[in-house]
MIMAR-377070 format. One record per residue: x, y, z of N, C-alpha, C in turn; residue in three letters. Coordinates in steps of 0.05 Angstrom, whole numbers, plus 5000, padded with zeros to 4 digits. Atoms other than C-alpha are relative to their C-alpha. Layout:
BEGIN
XYZXYZXYZala/...
This chain:
BEGIN
498450145022193347875424498049874983met/501650145019190247615361500249705005arg/500050284994188346885370501949854978pro/498050155017193746395341498749884974glu/501450125024188546065296500050194976ile/500249845023188146695255502850104988leu/497349915010195746815247500549974971phe/499450035029196246495177498750224982pro/501649835017190846995151501350295001leu/499049724998194747605177503050034992phe/497249995014201347445141499950164976thr/500349855025203247865082499849804978pro/500550205023201347575014502549894989val/497550115007208747465002500549695011thr/499750244987207946875048498849764982ala/501450185018203846534993502249874978leu/497950155016207846034947499550164970lys/499949885028209846384881499450295001gly/500549734999208647094905502650145008val/497549834996214847534896499150295004gly/500549714996215248284903498050114979ala/501549895020212148434836497049905002arg/502850094997205947984845498750105023ile/501049894974205248214916498950284994ala/500949715003204848944892497250014985ala/502650015017199348744841497749905018leu/502250104981195348324893499250225021leu/500649794982195848904942498350214989glu/501549815013193249374891497149894995lys/502750125006187448924873498349945025ala/501450094976185648654942500950105026ala/498949924975190348854998502549865006gly/497350114996197148695030500049745016pro/500150224981194948115075498449774986lys/501450255010192547385062497050035002val/503149984994185847555093498750184978val/501249845020184748095040499049854976asp/500750145021184547564988497349855005leu/502550134992178947215026497650204994leu/502349815003174747855022499650094970trp/499849915028176347954947498249784984his/502150195010170047614919499750034969leu/500149985028169047434845497450174993pro/502149825009164347914806498549894977arg/501750155020162247424750501049734995glu/499150275004162846724727500049924969val/499950105030164846364662499349715000ile/500750285003161345724643501649884978asp/498250115021166445304607498949674993arg/501250265009161544714595500849944973gly/499050125025163344264538498150084975glu/501749955024160844474467500349744984val/500050265013159043854426502150014977glu/498250025025162944064362500950294992ser/499149755011166744614327497750154985val/502049885015160744734284497950155021gln/501949894980156344874348501250225016ala/498849764985161345374377499250264989ala/501049745010158346064374501950225003leu/498049794998162346684360499350195022pro/500249844976163747154418499049885025asp/500750164975162246614468502349835009arg/497950174992166846214512499249714991ile/500650305007167345474486502349825008ala/498050184993170944864510499649774980thr/500050195022172544394451501949775003leu/498150215002175443724442500549954969ser/499350015029179243664374502749894996ala/497450105007185143374339501750214988ile/498149805010191343804324500949914971val/499850075031191443794245502750094991asp/497449935008197544224231500850275013lys/498949754992202044804253500650184977his/499249835023202845424211501750235011glu/498049804989209145804239500050244982pro/499949755017209546534213502650014986pro/497749965015214546734161501850205015ala/498649824984216547324206498750045028asp/500950004973215947474281497750195003arg/502249804994210748034270497449874996lys/502550135008205647524243499449815023arg/500650214979201747064290500649704992pro/499450295002203246324300497249874999tyr/502850135001196945914278500349695002arg/499950304997195245194297497049924990val/502750085010189444854259499049745015leu/501250234987184944384299497549924983leu/502350075012179343954271498649795014arg/501650244990173643494290498249924977asp/501750135020168143124251498550244986glu/501849805012164543794237501450244987thr/498649795011170044284218502650075012gly/497549904990176244694234499750235016phe/499649754982178145204286503050055001val/497349914999184445604286501050115028thr/498849874976188645764350501950184990leu/498149785009192346414344501750095023val/498249924980198646594383501650234991phe/498249795007202147264380502649995016phe/497350014989209747304397500249705012his/500350274990209046544406502949875005ala/497550164995214746104435499449724986asp/500650235019215045584380500349715014lys/499450254985217845044428497549935017arg/502450064981211945144479497649924983tyr/502650055016206445154425500249694990val/499650285010209544484396499749815021gly/500150204976209844164464497049965010ser/502750044990202644304485498049944977val/502150065022199444204416501649824980leu/498450185020203043584383498149914979pro/501750075025200443444313499149715003glu/501150255001195842864309498749915027gly/501150074972193942874384497350135004glu/502449894992186942994413500550185023arg/499549814976186943624461497150115005val/502349844993181443994498501250305004ala/499249704999181944764490497550175009val/502349844991177645314522500950294998ser/499449715003177246054504497750124986gly/502249855015173046584467500349964970arg/500150055029171046404396499450264985val/500249775019171946944342499449914973glu/499850075028170746944267502150184987thr/498049845016176247174220499749904973tyr/500850065028173947184148497649795003gly/502050214999170046524142500849795022ser/499050214982174046154195499550095030arg/500349974972172746064270502849995012lys/497350014987178846214315499950065030gln/499949934972180846264387502850125003ile/497649884997186246764402500949965029val/499150064973190646564461498149845017his/501950144986186346014489500750035031pro/499749984970185346054566501249725010asp/499050264990186645294574500849834976tyr/499450225020190144744531501049785014ile/499150254986190644044560499649764983val/500650245012191043344534497049905004pro/503150074999183843064520499649865026ala/500750164977184642574577500350155027asp/499849844975186043154626497950225000lys/502249805004179643524607498950115027arg/500849924974177843544681501350225013asp/498449784988183444034695498850284992glu/501249745009179244574659497550025016ile/502249964982174344844711497450044982pro/502549965015167044784686498950275006arg/501149724994164945424723502550145012ile/497649874991170545914733499350295009glu/500449754991169946524778501850234988pro/498349795010172547194750500050215022ile/499649804979175547674801500550274988tyr/499049725008176448444797503050004998pro/497149995006183548554769501150285002leu/498549745005188849094764501949954977thr/498350035024193349244704502449835007ala/497650154996198548704700499549735015gly/500750234984194748194741498149824982leu/501750175017191847574702497949875018thr/502050174985185647184721501249765012pro/498950244991189646554728501850045028lys/498349964977194646864777498250085024val/501549944977189347174823498649765011ile/501850254992185346524821501749845017his/498150184987191346124842500550095029lys/499449904973192946574901497850045018his/502649994981185946654927499649715010val/500350284993185645884925501949935023arg/498050054979191945864968498950115026gln/501049854976188946385015497549835014ala/502250184989182545945021501049755015leu/498950234986186745345040501050065027asp/499149904973189645755097497850075018leu/502249914981182845955124499249765020ala/500650234982181645555186496949955006pro/502950034990175145255214499750135025asp/500149834975172945765266497449925015leu/502550074985168045625322497750224994pro/502249845008161145915305499350225020glu/500549774981159846605333497250104996trp/502749915003152746705306498249845018leu/502050124984146546565347498949744985asp/500850255014144645825329497250024988pro/502749985007137145985326499850194974ala/500249815024138346575277501349874975tyr/498750155021143046155235498249814986leu/501950195011137845615226497850144986asp/502249875014132346105211500650104972arg/499049885026136346435156500849794980glu/498850215016138945765130502650074989arg/497349915011145846035124502149785007trp/497950184992152045595121501950125021pro/497949934981157945625170501950204987gly/498049795010163546175161501749864978trp/498250125019168445705125498749914973arg/501750095025163045395079499250254984glu/501149785014160246075061502250124983ala/497749885011167246315044500649834973leu/499650185023168445694997497950044980glu/502149975020161645764965500150284985thr/499749745012162646524953502150004979ala/497850025018169146374918499949784977his/500450195018166445794878497049994989ala/502849995009159746044850499249794978pro/500950215020155845514812498550104978ser/501649895019151945994773500150335004ser/500149724997150546754761498650075025glu/501449934976145446724819501649995024gly/498450034978150746504867501850275006ala/498249744995154447204856498050205011leu/501849824989148247564883500950065028ser/499549944972149647954947497849895018pro/502250124985143047644969499849695001leu/499750294997145346914961500749935030ser/499450064972145646555028502950035009pro/497349974990153246505029501150295003ala/499149714999154547245012498450165020arg/501549864979148947465061501549945027lys/498750094974152447055116502650175005arg/497549874998159147375102499550305005leu/500549724994156148075099499050055027ala/500749984972152847955164502350005021tyr/497550024984159347755196501350285003asp/498649774999162448395173498450225014glu/501849814987156548825195499949965031leu/500050034971156348495264502550095013leu/497349904991163848615273499950305003ala/500249725000162649345256498250105023asn/501849904978156549435303500949935030gln/499150074974159649055360502250175009leu/497949834994165849465355499050295009ala/501149754992161950115355498449995028leu/501650024974157549885413502049985023ala/498050034976163749705456501250285004ile/498749744998166850395440498050205013met/501949824989160250755456499649955029arg/500450084973159350365520502350115017arg/497549894985166450565541499650305004arg/500149705000165251305524498050085021ala/502349934982158751295563500849945029lys/499350074974162050965622502250215011arg/497949824990167651485626498650225014gln/501749784984165751975680500050254987ser/500649755010162752595656499850195022gly/500849824978160153185693497250114994arg/502549885004153253465702500350274992ser/499949725009152754115663497350124997val/502749855002146654545679500550285008gln/499849724996147455275672497550135009gly/502449844989142755815698498450154979asp/501649915023140356025629500350294995lys/499949715003142456755638501250084972arg/498949935024146756765577498249924977leu/501750115022142056345533497650194997arg/502249815002136356825549500950254983lys/499449755015140257415524500449944972lys/499650065028142357055460497449964986ala/502850065012135256815447498450274993leu/501549745005132557525455501250164977ser/498749875023137657755403499449874973ala/500750145026135057245351497850154987leu/502249855016130957555296497649814995pro/502250175006126256935295499849835024phe/500450204979123256415343501349744993glu/498950265005126355735349497949824988leu/502150205010122955165310499549795020thr/500750234980119654575344502149815000gly/497950214997125254095325502650125011ser/497649894984130554595350499549995029gln/500650024971126954625416500449705010ile/499950264991126653875419502949905001gln/497150095001134053775399501450135026ala/498949884980135854265454499249875027leu/500850164976131853875506501649745002gln/498450254998135453225486502950055008glu/497249914993142253585488500250075029ile/500049894973140553905554499949775021gly/500250244982138653215584502649865000ala/497450165002145252895558502150175019asp/498049854986149253485589499750005029met/500650004972145653455655500849735013ala/499250274988147452705663502850005008ala/497450014992153552495697502049884981glu/498450115021156052135634500750194978thr/499349825023159352455573497950004979arg/501849985021154752705519501449904974met/499350065025155952385451497750004980leu/502549995015150752645404500450104973arg/500149895026149652755331497550174993leu/502349825009145553345305499750014970leu/500250005030142953225236497850204992gln/502249805009139353785200500950094970gly/499549905029138554005127501350275002asp/498849725003142054615102498050205009val/501849774993139255225135497849945022gly/502050084980135454845189500650105029ser/499249864975138955235246501649845019gly/498350154981144154765274502050165016lys/498249844987148955315289498850125026thr/501549884978144055635335499549805024val/500250214980142754975372502649965012val/497350024990150254875380500750235017ala/499249774985151055585406498649985027leu/501450034974145655455460501549805017met/498850204984149354835482502850115012ala/497349884992156055215484499450215021met/500349804980152955785525499449855027leu/500550154976150555245576502549955013asn/497550064985157755045590501450265009val/498649744993160155775590498750105028ile/501549924974154555905645501249865024glu/499050164979158055365684503050065004cys/497249924997164955705678502049844982gly/498450165018167355255621500650164975gly/499949905028169655385548498949804980gln/501250185022166755105484501650054974ala/498649975027169954985415498349884978ala/501550105023166754895347502149974977leu/498150065021170954555293498749944973met/501050055027169254605218502249914981ala/497950125019172654255159501450204982pro/498749835019173954875117500150295015thr/499649724991176255595130497350164996glu/502349875008170055855093497949945021ile/502150074982165455455138500650105030leu/499449894973169055635202499450305003ala/500449714999168656385186496950045000arg/502949975002161356285167498549965027gln/501150074973159655965234500550245021his/499349794982163356525269498350244994phe/501849775007159257065232497449955012glu/502750064988152856725255500050035032thr/499850024969155356635328500550295013ile/498749754987158957305339497950205011lys/501949814989152957785344498349905024pro/501650154978149157285390501849995025leu/498250014978155357185432500550275013ala/499849734991156357945436497750075019asp/502449934984149158015460499849885026ala/500150144974150257505515502550085015ala/497649904984156757855536502349785002gly/498150215002161057245514502250044981val/497949915018167957335485500749744981lys/499450195020168556925420502350084982ala/498049955020174156825371500149804978ala/499850225022176156455306502949964996val/497350095006182456085293500249794977leu/499850185022184555785227503149984993thr/497250015008191055565193501150244990gly/498949745013191556255161500950205023arg/499349824979192256605230503049955006asp/497150044993199856715241500950235017lys/498649804987204657115281499050105028gly/500749894973203257575340497149985006lys/503050024995195657585332499349715010gly/500550284993195556835335501149945029arg/498850034973200256815397498250125020ala/501849864979195857325433497449855004ala/502650154999189556925417500349745017leu/499650244987192556285440500450055032leu/499749944973194656615506497450065015glu/502649944986187656885520498249755002gln/501550265000184756185504501049845024leu/498850174977189655855555499150135028ala/500749884974187756375608496950015006arg/502750014997180456265595498350274993gly/501449755007178856975572498449954974glu/501750075022176456705505498249765008ile/501850224992170256275523499049834978gln/501350165020168056045458502050064974leu/498549985025172555895397499149844977ile/500650145023171055705326502449984984val/497750065018176155385280499949774983gly/499850235015178754895232501949795015thr/498250224988183654295242502150145019his/498149854985188154835272499349985030ala/500650024972184454745337501249765016leu/498750224986187454075351503149994998phe/497050004997194654285345501050015028gln/499150024972198954175403500250275015glu/499549734983200254935422497350105006glu/502749894992192655025427499349875027val/500750114973191254965502497750175011ile/502549884991184555085533500450045032phe/500049984971183455335605498249785012his/501750204988177454905617497949924978arg/501750075023174554595552497949795011leu/502250194990167754265570498249904976met/501750105022164154205501501650044974leu/498849985027167054055432497849944980ala/501850025018162554155374501449954973val/498650055025164853825307497950024976val/502049965022161254045242501149844976asp/499550185026160853595179502149805008glu/498550214988163853015219501249824980gln/499050185020164552595156502550094986his/497649925012170253025134502349955018arg/497950064979174152835197499849715007phe/500150284988175952135222499150025028gly/500850014972173351915289502350085019val/497649934983180651975317500250315001his/499849704997180352735301498250105020gln/502249924981173852805338501049955028arg/499150064975177152465397502350185008leu/497749844997183452885390499350275012asn/501049754990179353525402498949965030leu/501150064974175753185462502349995020ala/497750054981182653035491501250275012ala/499149714991183853805501498950065027lys/501049914975179853785564499249745017gly/500750254984176953295618497149964996lys/502850075002170552915607498550194982ala/501149805019169053375547497449874986val/502450075015161853325519500450044972asp/499749985030161453215444497350044986met/502249975017156353475396501050004970leu/499250035028157253255323497950104983val/502449885016153353655269500649914970met/499650065029152153455197497750124985thr/502349925019148053785140499649824978ala/500550205020148553165100498349805013thr/501850174987142252785119501049714993pro/498650255002144552085132497749775001ile/502050214999140251455114500449835026pro/499850144973138651025176502249785000arg/498050214999142950435156502950105000thr/497249885000149050885142500650135026leu/499849884975147651245205501149805021met/499150234981148750575244502849944996met/497450075004155050415207502150225007ser/497949794995158251085214500050125028ala/500549864972155351375279498849835020tyr/501250194981153350755316500750065030gly/499149944971157051045378498750265008asp/501249754992152851675379497049995003leu/502849934998145851875401499250194977asp/500749835025141952255347497950175003ser/502249835000137652865342499650114970ser/500449905028134453115277498450265000arg/501649755004132353815256498549964974leu/501250065024126853695207498450264989thr/501549775009123154395203502050204986asp/498549775012125354965157499650245018lys/500449754981126355635194497850154991pro/502349855009120156085193500650184977pro/499849795020119256515132501849884974gly/498650095022123356065085498049894979arg/502050095022120055955016501449754986lys/498850235014120855294979501650084975pro/498449945023125955274923498949864977val/501150165027123255124852502549894986lys/497850125013127754654817499149904973thr/500650105029127754564740502449894988val/497950135015131754134694499850094973val/499949875026134054464629502449884985val/497750115017138054164571502050224994ala/497649835003144954464562499650184974ala/500049815025143654744489498350255007pro/501749764994138555234523501450185018arg/498449844980144155574563499450304994val/500449725007142956224525497450115011glu/502449914984135756254551500450045029glu/499649984971138156124620501650285006val/498249764995143456724615497950244996val/502049765002137557184589498350025024ala/501750004977133256954646501550125026gly/498649874976138557134699500550294996ile/499849715004139657804666497550155010glu/502649894990132157944682500250025029arg/500050024971133157734753502050205012gln/498049814990139358154761499150294999met/501349725002135558774740498350065024arg/501649974975131158654800501549965025glu/498350014978137158614844500749725012gly/499450284990137757834850503249964999ala/497250115002144557494864499649704992lys/499950265013146256874827502749825005ile/497750165000150656284839500149844974tyr/499750155026153355934775502349785008trp/498250214990156555254795500949834976val/499050165021161454874747501549795014cys/498550224987164654214760502949994998pro/496950005002171954364738501150275000leu/498749744998176954914748501050104973val/499149905026180054944679499749784979glu/500450195022179354604612502249765003glu/497950215000182853924612499449844973ser/500350125025184253544548497949765001glu/501850255000180252934571497250075008thr/502749934991173953304592498750214982ser/501349805015168553684555498450175017asp/501849834980165854014619500750294995met/499749715000164754744618501550095024ala/498549944976170254994664499250265012ala/500749764986169255514717501150264986ala/498649765009174355974688499050094974glu/501249945027171455934616497350135004ala/502749884994164356064643500350265011arg/499549734987166956634684500650204979tyr/499149805022170256944623497550084983ala/502649965016163656874584498250215014asp/502049824987159257204637501250275007leu/498749774995164457724653499950194974arg/500149875025164557924579497150114997ala/502649925005157058004581499150205023arg/501149834980155758314649502450205012phe/497849814990162558664665501249915026gly/498450094976167858574719498550075027asp/501449924975163658954772498049795009glu/502250194991157958444769500749725003lys/499550284999161757794766502449955018thr/497650094982166457424815500449714994ala/499550285004169856764813501249875026leu/498750144976171756274869500349714996val/499750305002174755584865502449915017his/498250134979179055104905502850074998gly/496949945004185855294874500950285009arg/499449734993185256024896501250045028met/498849964973189256284956497550115017lys/502149924979184956405019499050294996gly/500849715002184957185017498550074974pro/501349955024183157184944497149914999asp/502650124999177456714957498150185015lys/501649864980175057125015499250264987asp/500549745009175357774976497849964977ala/502250065020171057464918497449945012ala/502650064984165957184968498950285011met/500949744988165757885001498850184979ala/501349835022164458224935497249894994arg/502550115007158757744922498050045025phe/501849984976155757754994499250295006ala/500649744991156358495009500750234978asp/499249795019158958834946498450014974gly/501449925025157358994874499549734984thr/500250265017158158254845497349885004ala/502550155000151557954827499949714992gln/499650275005154057314798502549885011ile/497550144991158856834832500349754986leu/499350255014161756304786501749835019val/498650144980164255774831500149694995ala/500150284999166455034837498649925025thr/501650094976163554624894501050095026thr/498949884975167655004946497450155015val/502149884988160955374958498049785013ile/502050204992157554704977499150035029glu/500949954972157754825052500650285009val/499349774982157355425093499950294989gly/500249715010156156025046497250105004val/502549894991150556455070499750284987asn/500649745013147957005024497049994995val/503050015002140357105035499050134975pro/501049885024139857544974500249824973glu/499750165026141856974927497449834998ala/502750135005135456714897500149824974thr/500050185027137956344832502649845003val/497850154999142855774829499949854972met/499950165024145055494761502049785003val/497950214995148754814765500549884970ile/499350105027152154644700501049715001glu/499450295001153053904681499049885027his/501150094977148353744738500049695004ala/499950295000148553004718502549895012glu/497450104989155752964740500250005030arg/499749984970154253104814498249795012phe/501750194984151652624866497650165010gly/502549904992144652734892500550185028leu/499749854976146952924963501550294994ala/498449765006151853444933498150204987gln/501849815011146453754889498350135020leu/501949894976141953804951501350205016his/498349794985147654154989500250254985gln/499749775015148654634933497450164998leu/502549855001141454804925499350145027arg/500449894974141254934999501150285005gly/498949744999145455564986497950234995arg/502249795007139055924959497649945016ile/502650034984132256014990500650065028gly/499449924971135356325053498750245009arg/501249764991131756965050496949964999gly/503150045003124157115043499050014973asp/500949985028124057144967500049714987lys/500150275015122256574920502749964986ala/497250035013128456224892499649764982ser/500350225021129755774832502949874997thr/497650145006135155244821499749874973cys/500250095029136555094747502049784997ile/497950215007139954424732500249954971leu/499250025028143354454666501249714993leu/499350285003144053744639500949954971arg/499250085029147453424580497949864987ser/502350145014143253134526500249685003glu/499650294994146352434537500349975029gln/499650054970145052194609499549705005met/500650284991145251514643497250005013thr/502550044987138851244674500250105029glu/499749914972141551374743500150305003thr/499849705000143152104729497350124995ala/502849925007136152194700498349985025arg/501450054976133251894765500750195021glu/498949804979137852354809498450274995arg/501049725006135452994773496950015005leu/502850044996128152734776499450045031lys/500449994971128552634851500450275013thr/499649714989131553314863498050194992leu/502149825006126053654823497549965015ala/502450074986120853294863499950055028glu/500249974974122853384933502450195012thr/497949864986126853844981500849865027glu/499650144975126753345039502649854999asp/497550115000133953185053500149705007gly/500050304991132252505086498949844978phe/500950145023128352285027502049974979val/497849985022133852494981502449835007ile/497850164991139052145025499449694995ala/500850275005135251465021500249944970glu/499950045028134451554946503049984991lys/497349995009141851694938501549755009asp/498950244992143751094978499249754980leu/501050175018139250674933501350004972glu/498949975027142350964868503049965000leu/496950025001149850994888501149805018arg/498950194981150650504944501850165020gly/498949864977154250675009502750114995ala/497449915003161250724983500450294992gly/499649735010160151394948498950215021glu/501449804984155551714999502050145022ile/498449844982159152255043503049974988leu/497350035011165252114997501749835020gly/498950164977166851545047502949914997ser/497150075001173751415016501750155020arg/498149844983176751985059498450085025gln/501849874980171252055111499949865027ser/500250114976172751605167497749815004gly/502150205002166651195145501249714997leu/498850275005167950435147499549944971pro/500650095028169050155077499649705003val/500950284998165449495074501249844976phe/499150185021168648915033498049814991arg/501850225005162948415038497050105001leu/502849904997156848825057499650234980ala/500849775017153149305013497650135015asp/502249894982149049765056497650054986ile/502449945014144249945001498349744996ala/501650255002142349194996499849855024leu/500050164974143948945065499050175023his/501049834977140349475105498649865021gly/501550174979135848975141502149855018glu/498050144983142148605163501350185018leu/498649794984145249235189498350035024met/501849954976139049345234500049755018ala/499950234981139348615260502750015016val/497550004988146948695273500050215023ala/500249794982145549345309498749905027his/501350094976140449025356501549765014asp/498650244988144448375364502450105017asp/497649934987150748735385499250135029ser/500849894974146749125440499249775019arg/501250234985143548475464502649855012leu/497750154992150448125466501450135022ile/498449864981153648665508498450035027leu/501650014975147648675556500349745015glu/499850264986148447945570502949925008arg/497450084992155947905569501950254994asp/498849725006159048615575503049974993pro/497050035006166548365572500649794979glu/499550235018165347805521501849795010leu/498450204987167947295568498749715000glu/501450265004162546755558500749844976gly/499250195020162946185510499550154971glu/500449855026159646605451501650264998arg/498549774999163147215474503049974991gly/497450065008169946915465500249944969arg/500250065029167946675394499650284986arg/500349745013165747385379502350175000leu/497349855000172647665400501449904974arg/498850115026175147205342499050154979thr/501449855021170247555297501250274998leu/498849734999172848225319502750004989leu/497350005010179948045306500049944969tyr/500250095029178047715237499750264985leu/500649745017175348415215501750225010phe/498149804991181048795248498850235017glu/501249804981176849135302501549955025arg/498350074977182749035349499850225021asp/500249804979181649715382497649965018ala/502250054983174849495407500749795021ala/499350204980178048895442501850125022ile/498249854982183449345471498250145022ala/501949834984177549775500498949805022thr/501150204978174549125533502049985022leu/498050064981181048995565500350235021arg/499149784981182349685592497650115016ser/502349934985175249745616498950294993gly/
């Protein structure tokens, strides 16, 4: 149960005074549905409402707080005109302007002849200074009611700064004093405030500097969030490790056959990854390992060797991929090697229906199919395994952690191998995959040539087309990637369909193919097949080809509007070429107007092919929120921490959480009980349930 001291924070925002259904909907959109969400909704800028000496000293386009006498009211002749009130001091006049004004209200707050304090943005209209709809109007003797420094919060349409400020203040008043969960020596060394004080300071910044994520109050709050994340992951990992596994050590007979059918030798890092995986599988605990490797580094072969290990021991293995294209791609890589080893492999996707599907499921349940590759379809209820011993999940960030566990639940003590071709920066690695051990494939397969990357301005597109025409005469295949499917009125991007029409007009139907996300599966496959094995030499595509398309003859990739793609995505796309033994070129077509960040991205891509270098740069340029498309990825979305800036705090939280659990595995000691409060505060309830269930 969540401790009682936290109950007020986990009530809906409607529990706050003055919050009805309409305001609640706006607050939920801006911050979240609970009171605690308002605590995490930090200001993004401050307004200094310090007093300006006089009307004359008030500068246009700046916020000013003035003390002046109400000279006269100028009500409009008709409702369409604004209501004006003239104020004066010893140095001059300023006009207050109100549209659709309530005459009685304006009269009551601005009585003629009285001195008032007003605050708002000064503008010039003709030769006069004016303030349209002042933010504050109070009698001069109540000047203190206008905040000197005012925090400005992120808003949503319909929500005013005053309303959010008022309700955040109410939420802060409900925040209890909580017993300190941080290590006292660390707290002293960092000179951080306590939790409650940090929260108050973060919501009442005294200057621009106090808004910095690196200010003591904000660092303290970020560390709390990161520690909750790391502690929860460490608890889950420890539980998974404690679950009884089984020692899996095959006799290598199938692996030897598959290896002898491989057209190349394994790389050094493939051999090392297999040793790490082998040691995990041989242990009595369950394997939970992440295999990271750049596009084309040979992850599928490593996964196959692990799968053959369980098949040698009489078990079954499953490989789950996020898309049908990728699942079938893996199957094509695995099938000839599985055949060479005498292993029965099959593929199952959402497209498989009817009798064929029913027969396949029967064979799987009887154990006749030893290795299955598929999409989400694999964890549907009717999919029953005879003896599932290893689950391999590819591109894990496209699935939530719970989906990974759903597949593991199809057997007893199932070993898990998670693969990703998206190189993950170390700090992100900790936040997303802190419950997994990790292996990296860093070598390129033998015979692979580097890909030359060039950045070309969009107006030179005709030169690019002429260049690919020369390449096509020599038998090359070309990817042409566009960011949109069809022209939209709000976008000037060259659409895939329009580009396809251009290239088809020039090179003919035979030579061109089109594939995009809105096409039906069979049409997509047919287009891909024409490009991979048929007459088509140019494939115009949206980013559906980002993962899992393998055409070794493809040596040129053109990416249109390259500045609109993320670094990791550009790197993934580029990985589709350079898969054979011929030199390859990636052409990044860019707009003439580009942001500094976009320029930096394209420069990085032209300079390096190292996915891990690119991933660190991507994190620096975009921040963690965007990387791996974390909105739908099962990645934690941090409210207070910014992984790009708080990387060193993540490393400390990672180490601290390990140490905490070594000393107090069930969090039952004095600090342990306080840390349970921290876990509840950041809604890591599942981790506490895990502690209880052992």
